[in-house]
C-alpha positions in Angstrom: 0.0 0.0 0.0 1.4 3.5 -0.8 2.4 5.7 2.0 -0.7 7.7 3.0 -0.5 11.5 2.7 -0.6 13.6 5.8 -4.3 14.5 5.5 -5.2 10.8 5.2 -3.4 10.2 8.5 -5.4 12.8 10.5 -8.6 10.8 11.2 -6.7 7.5 12.0 -4.3 9.4 14.2 -7.2 11.0 16.2 -8.7 7.6 16.6 -5.5 6.3 18.0 -5.9 8.9 20.8 -9.6 8.2 21.2 -9.0 6.2 24.4 -8.0 9.4 26.2 -4.6 8.1 27.2 -1.3 9.8 26.6 0.4 8.3 23.5 3.9 8.5 22.3 4.9 9.3 18.7 6.7 5.9 18.5 3.7 3.9 19.5 1.4 5.9 17.3 3.6 5.6 14.2 3.9 1.9 14.7 0.2 1.4 15.1 -0.6 3.5 12.0 2.0 1.8 9.9 0.4 -1.6 10.8 -3.1 -0.2 10.1 -2.0 1.0 6.6 0.0 -2.3 6.1 3.2 -0.4 5.2 6.3 -2.5 4.5 9.6 -2.0 6.4 11.0 -0.4 3.2 8.1 2.1 3.0 8.5 3.0 6.6 12.2 3.8 6.0 11.7 5.6 2.7 13.4 9.0 3.1 12.5 12.5 1.9 14.8 13.8 -1.0 16.8 15.7 1.7 17.6 12.3 3.4 17.0 13.9 6.8 13.7 12.2 7.7 11.5 9.3 6.7 8.5 10.3 4.5 6.0 8.5 6.8 7.4 10.2 10.0 7.3 13.6 8.3 3.7 13.1 7.2 2.7 11.8 10.7 4.4 14.9 12.2 2.4 17.3 10.1 -0.9 15.4 10.7 -0.2 15.6 14.4 0.7 19.3 14.2 -2.5 20.2 12.3 -4.7 18.3 14.8 -3.0 20.2 17.6 -3.5 23.6 15.9 -7.2 22.7 15.6 -7.1 21.8 19.3 -8.2 18.3 18.7 -5.2 17.0 20.5 -2.8 18.5 23.0 0.9 17.9 24.0 1.0 17.1 27.7 4.8 16.7 27.4 7.5 16.5 24.7 7.0 13.6 22.3 3.5 12.7 23.7 0.0 13.7 22.7 -3.5 13.2 24.0 -7.0 13.9 22.7 -8.9 16.9 23.9 -12.6 17.4 24.7 -13.0 19.0 21.2 -11.3 16.0 19.7 -13.7 13.6 21.5 -16.6 15.7 20.3 -15.4 15.5 16.7 -15.1 11.7 16.8 -18.5 11.3 18.4 -20.0 12.8 15.2 -18.2 10.0 13.2 -16.8 12.2 10.4 -15.9 10.3 7.2 -12.7 12.2 6.9 -10.6 14.9 8.6 -8.5 17.1 6.4 -7.5 20.7 6.0 -10.9 21.7 4.8 -12.5 20.1 7.8 -10.1 21.8 10.2 -11.0 25.2 8.9 -14.1 25.2 11.0 -12.0 25.9 14.1 -10.8 29.5 14.6 -7.4 28.4 16.2 -6.6 26.5 13.0 -7.7 29.4 10.8 -5.2 31.7 12.5 -2.4 29.1 12.2 -3.3 28.5 8.5 -3.3 32.2 7.5 -7.0 33.1 8.0 -8.2 35.3 10.8 -11.9 34.4 10.8 -14.2 31.8 9.3 -15.4 34.0 6.5 -12.0 35.0 5.2 -11.0 33.7 1.7 -9.2 30.5 1.9 -5.5 30.6 1.0 -4.8 29.2 -2.5 -3.5 25.7 -2.6 -2.1 23.8 -5.5 -3.3 20.2 -6.2 0.1 18.9 -4.8 -0.4 20.7 -1.5 -3.5 18.7 -0.8 -1.3 15.7 -0.2 2.3 16.9 0.2 3.7 18.3 3.4 5.6 21.6 3.3 8.9 19.8 3.2 7.7 17.6 0.4 6.5 20.7 -1.6 10.0 22.3 -1.2 11.7 19.0 -2.2 9.4 18.4 -5.2 9.9 22.0 -6.4 13.6 21.6 -6.1 13.6 18.3 -8.0 11.6 19.8 -10.8 14.1 22.7 -11.2 17.0 20.2 -11.0 15.6 17.8 -13.6 14.9 20.7 -16.0 18.5 22.0 -15.6 20.0 18.5 -16.0 18.0 18.1 -19.3 19.4 21.4 -20.5 22.9 20.4 -19.5 22.8 17.2 -21.4 21.3 19.0 -24.5 24.2 21.5 -24.5 26.8 18.7 -24.1 25.3 16.7 -27.0 25.5 19.8 -29.2 29.1 20.6 -28.3 32.1 19.2 -30.3 33.5 15.8 -29.4 36.7 17.4 -28.1 34.6 19.5 -25.6 33.0 16.3 -24.2 36.3 14.6 -23.7 37.6 17.6 -21.8 34.4 17.8 -19.8 34.6 14.3 -18.4 38.1 14.9 -17.2 37.1 18.2 -15.5 34.1 16.4 -13.9 36.3 13.6 -12.5 38.7 16.2 -11.1 35.7 17.9 -9.4 34.7 14.5 -8.0 38.0 14.3 -6.1 40.2 12.2 -8.4 43.9 13.1 -8.3 46.0 15.2 -10.5 45.2 18.5 -12.2 43.6 19.6 -15.4 47.0 20.0 -16.9 48.2 16.4 -16.4 44.9 14.6 -16.1 43.9 14.1 -19.7 47.2 12.8 -21.0 45.6 10.9 -23.9 42.8 13.4 -24.6 42.6 14.2 -28.3 45.1 11.6 -29.4 44.1 9.4 -32.3 44.8 5.7 -32.6 45.2 5.1 -28.9 43.4 1.8 -28.9 40.0 3.0 -27.7 41.2 5.1 -24.8 40.4 8.8 -24.8 42.0 9.8 -21.6 43.7 8.8 -18.3 43.3 10.3 -14.9 45.1 9.6 -11.6 42.9 7.8 -9.0 44.5 9.9 -6.3 46.8 12.9 -6.1 49.9 10.7 -5.8 49.0 8.7 -8.9 49.2 5.3 -7.1 46.8 4.0 -9.8 45.4 5.2 -13.0 41.8 5.2 -14.4 41.4 5.1 -18.2 38.6 6.9 -19.9 36.4 6.5 -23.0 34.0 9.2 -24.0 31.3 8.8 -26.6 29.3 11.9 -27.5 26.4 10.1 -29.1 22.9 11.5 -29.6 20.4 8.7 -30.1 22.1 5.4 -30.6 22.8 3.3 -27.5 26.3 2.1 -26.8 26.3 -1.7 -27.1 28.5 -4.5 -25.9 31.0 -4.4 -28.9 32.1 -0.9 -27.9 32.6 -1.9 -24.3 34.6 -5.0 -25.5 36.9 -2.7 -27.6 37.5 -0.5 -24.5 38.2 -3.5 -22.3 40.7 -4.8 -24.9 42.5 -1.5 -24.8 42.6 -1.7 -21.0 44.2 -5.1 -21.2 46.8 -3.9 -23.7 47.8 -1.2 -21.1 47.6 -3.7 -18.2 45.0 -1.3 -16.7 42.7 -2.5 -13.9 40.1 0.3 -14.0 38.2 2.2 -16.6 35.2 4.5 -17.0 33.1 4.6 -20.2 31.0 7.7 -20.5 28.4 8.6 -23.1 25.8 11.2 -23.7 23.5 8.4 -24.9 22.5 5.2 -23.1 23.9 1.7 -22.8 22.2 -1.5 -24.0 21.3 -4.2 -21.5 24.0 -6.4 -23.1 26.6 -3.7 -22.4 25.6 -3.5 -18.7 25.6 -7.3 -18.3 29.0 -7.6 -19.9 30.5 -4.8 -17.8 29.1 -6.3 -14.6 30.8 -9.7 -15.3 34.3 -8.4 -15.9 37.3 -8.9 -13.6 38.6 -5.5 -14.8 36.5 -2.8 -13.1 34.6 -0.8 -15.7 32.0 1.8 -14.7 29.4 2.9 -17.3 28.0 6.4 -17.0 25.2 7.3 -19.4 23.9 10.8 -20.3 21.4 11.0 -17.4 24.0 10.1 -14.8 26.5 12.5 -16.4 24.1 15.4 -16.1 23.3 14.4 -12.5 27.0 14.3 -11.6 27.6 17.7 -13.3 24.9 19.2 -11.2 26.1 17.6 -8.0 29.7 18.7 -8.4 29.1 22.1 -9.9 30.4 21.5 -13.4 28.7 23.8 -16.0 26.3 25.2 -13.4 26.2 28.2 -11.0 24.4 28.6 -7.7 21.6 31.2 -8.2 19.7 31.1 -4.9 20.1 29.3 -1.6 17.2 28.6 0.8 17.7 27.4 4.3 15.1 25.1 5.9 15.3 25.3 9.6 13.7 23.4 12.5 13.0 24.1 16.1 16.0 23.5 18.4 14.2 21.7 21.3 17.5 21.4 23.3 17.7 25.2 23.4 14.3 25.5 25.0 15.0 22.6 27.4 18.1 24.4 28.5 16.1 27.6 29.1 13.5 25.7 31.1 16.2 24.2 33.2 17.8 27.5 33.8 14.5 29.0 34.9 13.9 26.1 37.2 17.3 26.4 38.8 16.8 30.1 39.3 13.5 29.6 41.0 15.0 27.0 43.3 17.8 29.3 44.2 15.3 32.1 45.0 13.5 29.8 47.4 
């Protein structure tokens, strides 16, 4: 079963608290994951940021929205409990609890950007009906990233072959491989070199070398014969490692052949190439930076402890 969105979690979460007891986040997430029949992999699936599980994030926002509507309360950190209003809502057996439902409560309206029940509702895109704020930020970022990666690959495909050969060396340097741009591409641009377009140090001391093959192809996929030629060239140089890069794709046979080799050969297609260029800042510039911050609970705990200590001293 797909991971439920945060609004789909609101009613089940309130029902978890229906017994009036104080519940922990851990117990509630475990009960809800079982109720929605989520697999272990689904429970561990992370947001694009990698900082939090998707299910935990959606649970957190469902709990926050219920609290802002005063359907639950937080008696202590990490715990929640149903309120009298929450019990009253459940007694009416609502078919669903979502943002539209919660707008009947003035406390939630104030939290959600409205002052009174007659004010216009804030605009919401279709995605925002199911995505949490973190997911909206992440999905917007991914859309921008994929568009830029598409444009990067298009520009690389339109560039001369010599540009692509220099690009892959510059990219590997940016990824932390040794040497400099001056000595990295020793075979770049040389003809008749047995299927090798370049060589780069694996580390700054040059304890091992990685041989490169770069194919700036537009539509045709790179097949097994091309990989075999490259491997033959590696054997002729007694090389142990190679990277084959293309702006196109690799066939299934090419992947299977490379995976079965004793010589380590990495295949990087056009999509992966654009992703690496983005990640390591090759051919791109940073335009804007947005910081997403969270509450520092330890800060407030320290403040509470200081206040308690001061009160004790005064006594």
